[in-house]
C-alpha positions in Angstrom: 134.8 175.5 155.1 133.1 172.5 153.5 131.8 171.8 150.0 131.9 169.1 147.5 133.7 167.8 144.4 131.8 168.7 141.2 134.1 167.5 138.4 137.4 165.7 137.9 139.6 165.8 134.8 142.7 164.0 133.7 145.1 165.4 131.1 146.7 162.5 129.1 149.4 164.7 127.6 150.8 168.2 127.9 148.5 170.6 126.0 146.3 167.5 125.4 142.5 167.2 126.0 141.0 167.0 129.4 139.1 163.8 130.0 136.2 164.0 132.5 136.2 161.1 135.0 134.1 160.0 137.9 137.0 159.3 140.1 140.8 159.7 140.3 143.6 158.2 142.5 145.7 160.9 144.1 149.3 159.7 144.7 151.3 161.4 147.5 154.2 163.5 146.1 153.1 162.8 142.5 149.6 164.0 141.6 146.7 162.2 139.9 147.4 158.8 138.5 147.4 159.0 134.7 147.7 162.8 134.5 150.5 164.3 132.4 151.7 166.6 135.3 153.5 164.5 137.9 155.7 165.5 140.7 157.0 169.1 141.3 154.9 171.8 143.0 152.0 171.8 140.6 150.7 168.2 141.0 147.0 169.1 141.1 145.1 172.2 140.0 141.7 173.1 141.5 139.0 175.6 140.5 136.0 176.9 142.4 132.7 176.5 140.5 131.3 179.9 141.6 134.4 181.8 140.5 134.5 180.0 137.2 130.9 180.9 136.5 131.5 184.6 137.4 134.5 184.7 135.1 132.7 183.1 132.2 129.7 185.5 132.7 132.1 188.5 132.7 133.6 187.2 129.4 130.1 187.0 128.1 129.6 183.3 127.4 128.9 179.9 128.9 132.3 178.1 128.8 132.8 174.4 129.5 134.8 174.4 132.8 137.1 171.7 131.3 138.5 174.5 129.1 140.2 175.9 132.3 142.4 172.8 132.2 142.2 172.2 136.0 142.0 168.7 137.5 139.2 169.3 140.0 136.3 171.6 140.3 134.8 172.2 143.8 131.6 173.8 145.0 131.2 175.7 148.2 134.9 176.3 148.8 136.3 179.8 148.4 139.9 179.3 147.1 140.9 182.9 147.3 143.9 183.5 149.6 144.1 179.7 150.4 147.9 179.4 150.1 149.3 177.2 152.9 146.0 175.6 153.7 145.1 172.0 153.4 142.2 170.9 151.1 140.7 167.5 151.7 139.1 166.0 148.6 137.4 162.7 149.4 140.3 160.4 150.6 143.2 162.7 149.8 144.8 165.9 151.2 146.3 168.6 149.0 148.5 171.4 150.4 147.7 174.5 148.4 150.9 176.2 147.3 149.6 179.1 145.2 147.3 180.7 142.7 147.1 179.4 139.2 147.6 182.1 136.7 145.5 181.8 133.5 147.5 181.3 130.3 146.8 182.3 126.6 144.8 179.1 126.2 141.9 180.8 128.0 141.7 183.3 125.1 141.5 180.4 122.7 138.5 179.1 124.7 136.7 182.5 124.9 137.8 186.1 124.2 138.1 188.0 127.5 138.2 184.9 129.7 141.9 185.2 130.5 141.4 188.7 131.9 138.3 187.7 133.8 140.2 184.8 135.4 142.9 187.1 136.6 140.6 188.7 139.2 140.7 187.5 142.8 142.1 184.0 142.5 139.4 183.1 139.9 142.0 181.0 138.0 142.1 178.5 140.8 145.0 177.1 142.8 147.7 174.5 142.5 149.2 172.2 145.1 150.9 169.0 146.1 149.3 165.8 147.3 150.4 165.2 150.9 148.1 162.2 151.6 147.1 160.0 148.6 143.6 158.6 148.2 140.6 158.3 146.0 138.7 161.4 144.9 135.2 160.9 143.5 132.6 163.3 142.0 130.2 164.1 144.9 132.9 163.6 147.6 133.1 166.2 150.4 135.7 168.9 150.1 137.0 170.7 153.1 139.5 173.5 153.5 141.4 173.8 156.7 144.3 175.9 158.0 147.5 174.1 157.6 148.7 172.6 160.9 152.5 173.1 161.1 153.2 169.4 161.7 151.3 168.5 158.6 152.9 171.1 156.4 156.6 170.6 157.0 
């Protein structure tokens, strides 16, 4: 399944604003350079543009996708049930480890948004960077089944 990178955001501090950027350096085992979340299992968060738009419409408003607080928005990639798959974004590879559950901050952005995002993986996914590299807006995005030798 192929698509493209629509937006990239860097979070300077926990609970801080999301800065839109044209490119970001993904660092293996760490996450995005300059992002507040480094290391651990949740190094990068990704949302799917179509799912975001559906959730916002269900909540009854146009909501800026940066309010979701994800690092990357992709188009043309269905993230539902993508656990244990590899997602290539430009020059990096991310192993998807699970579904991102929407928090109370979604209600701050728009009433009803948190509930709308709880449906069918609409809240996006999180993962770890297994191959570092540059990600740029407009880069291709490709989802593939995780080959065992690349996922151990």
